[in-house]
N, C-alpha and C positions, 0 to 999 in steps of 0.2 A: 504494500499499500504506500503510495507516494505521500509526501508532505502535503501536497495540494489536496489530496483526498481526505487526509486527516483533518486539515483545516476546515474543509467544507462540512464534514460531519459535525465537528464541534460548533461551528457557526450555526448550522441548522438546528442543533440541539438548543442553543441559546435562544433562538427565535421561538421555538415551540414552547420553551419554558416561560418566556415573557408573555406569550400570547395565549397560553393555555388557560383552561377553565379554572374556576375556583370561586367560592362564595365571597361576595363583597358585602360590605356593611348594608348596602341598599337591599340585598336579598334577605336579610334577617328581619322577620316581622317584628313590630313593636310589642312590648309586653302588654298583656291584656289589661284593660282599665279595671279599676275597682269600683264598687258601687258607692254612690254618694249617700251621706247621712242627711236626711231632711232636718231642717231647723225651724223654719217659719214659712207659712202659717202652721201652728202646732196642731198635733193630732187631736181630733174630737173637741176642738175649741171653737169659740166665737172670735172671729178676727175683727177687732175694733181699730186696728191700725191701718194706715194708708191715707190717701188723699181723696176726698169726696169730689167727684167731677160733676155729678148731677144727682137728681133724686134717685136715679136707677143705676148709676155707674160709680165705681171708685177704682183707683189704681193701688195695687198692693205689691210690695217688694217681697218676692219669694227668695228665700235663702236656703242654702245647703252647704255642707262641708266640702272642701276640695277633695276630689278623688284622685288617687295616684294614677300615673300613666294615662292621663286624660288631657285632651286638648280642647274639647268642646262638649257641650251638653245639649240634650233635647229635653224640654220641659213639657209634660203632658198635663193639661188641666181640664177636668171633666165637670160639666154642669150636671149635677145629679137630678135636677128637675127636668131637663130635656134630654139627658144622655148624650149630649154633644160634647166631643173632645176637641180641644184646640191645642195646637203644637207650636212651641216657640224654641228658639235656639239662643245659646249664650256661650261665650268663651270664658266667662267668669262664673263664680259660684253664687250669682244672684241675677234676678230678672224682674223688672217692673212690668206688671201685667194689669191691664184694665179688665175688670170682671163685674158682674151684676151685684148690686147690693141686695141684701135680704135673700141670699141664695146659698144653698149647700153645694160644696165642691169636693172633688177628690183630686189628688195630684201626685205625680211621681217624676223622677228624673232618670234619664238614661245617659251614662258616661260613654264617650266615644273618643277614638283617635284615628290615625290613618290606617289602622288595621281593620280586620273584619269582625273582631270580637267587641262586644258591648257588655255593659253591666247595668242592670236596672235596680233602682232603689226600692225601698218599701213604698207602699201607697198609703197616704194619709188623707183624712177627711177633715173638713172644717166648714164653718158657717160664716160667710162674709156678712158682717153686720149691715143692717139697713136702718130704717127708722125704728125707734124703740118699740119692742113687742114684749108681751108678758110671757110668751111661751114660744118655743121653736119646735118644728116638726122633727121627729127622729131622722137620723141618717138612714138611707136604705140599707137593709140588712145585707151582709156579705155571705153568700151561700158557700158552704164549705164542702159538704159531702152528701150525696155522690157528686163528684166534680163534673164540670161541663163535658158532655160527650162520653161519660164513663160507660163501659160495657161490663155488665155483671153476669156471673155464671147462670146458666139456665136452672141450676138447683136453688137459686135464690128465691125465697118465698116472702122475706120481710126485709125492709130497708130502713135504716135509721137516717132520717133527714137531719142535717146539722147546719147551723149558721151562726153568725155573730151579729150582735146589734150594738148600736151606740147612739148617744143623744147628748147634745150640749147641756141640756137641763137635767140629765140623769133621771128621767122620770118615765122610762118605758114601762108600760103596764101589761102589755100582752102582744103575742104574735099569732097571726092567722095564716095557716099554711094552705096553699092552693095547689092541687095536683090533678093532672088530667092526661089523657092520651092525645089531646089536641092542644095547639098553642094559639092564643094564650090560655093558660089554665084558669078556669073560673070556679071550679068546684072546691069548696072548703073541706078539708079532711080533719080539721081540728084547730082549736085555739088554745095556746099554752102560754105560760109565763116563763118557761125555760127556753133553751136554745137548741132543742132537738125534739124530734117526734118520730116514732116508729110507725110504719105503715105496711100493709100487705101488698105484694106485687105478683104479677103473673109472668111466666116465661114468654118469649117471643113478642115482647111488647115494649114500645118506646113511650117514656113518660116525660112530662114537662111539669116543672114546679117553680114556685116562687113564694115569697114571704111578705106579708103586709105587717108592718110594725106600727103600733099605736101607743101613744103616751097618755098620761093621766088627764090631759086636757082635751083628748079626742083628736089630736093631730096625728096624721098617718103618713107613711111613706111606703113605697112598693119597690121590692128588690128587682134585680134582673131576673130573666127566666133561664133556668138551667134545664138541660135535657140529658137523660140517661136511658140506657137500653138494657133490658133483661133478655139475654140471648135464649 
């Protein structure tokens, strides 16, 4: 092998080494963001802070703790009277949002970065204060079990319906549970003061259920409708 051939081989090897593959910093995905901790408006509270814009509107500053590995946030605010959810964005851990006065809301925050993974905070409920009232309607109950879209074994003959309830005034008096094979369910299967109710079910049947919460002043609220199937 001549000196020229040796030189060519060495030179080619250097080119392949310098141009060869290898992961770069740009190929490494960012660490997953962590979920934010909500701060204000507080859970199950009446929000009396903010700026009154009109008889029906006020602006409220939503706050949450900084989440690690996060560059921006999406804030989801749901009007519990209309079930309409509005979405907002922020690069900071707060956002001023205009909402209806005298209205119950729920909200949560999603942490994001340039990667594909996201993290969702807990969901909190609050009542945005309006003109002074002597009593507030309860928040709509949160249905727990069976979960939405659950499929139960065909050997299931009884189901325990479970939910949670909350009220700014802490004066919930009873829950009425509606269950049917059509939606929306209108047939009441019982009224209880606890947050669960057992009911008989049949196989090969899809059920729809919801909970009506009533307080000591007669104010009511209605939960979302959940569906489950007994195979």
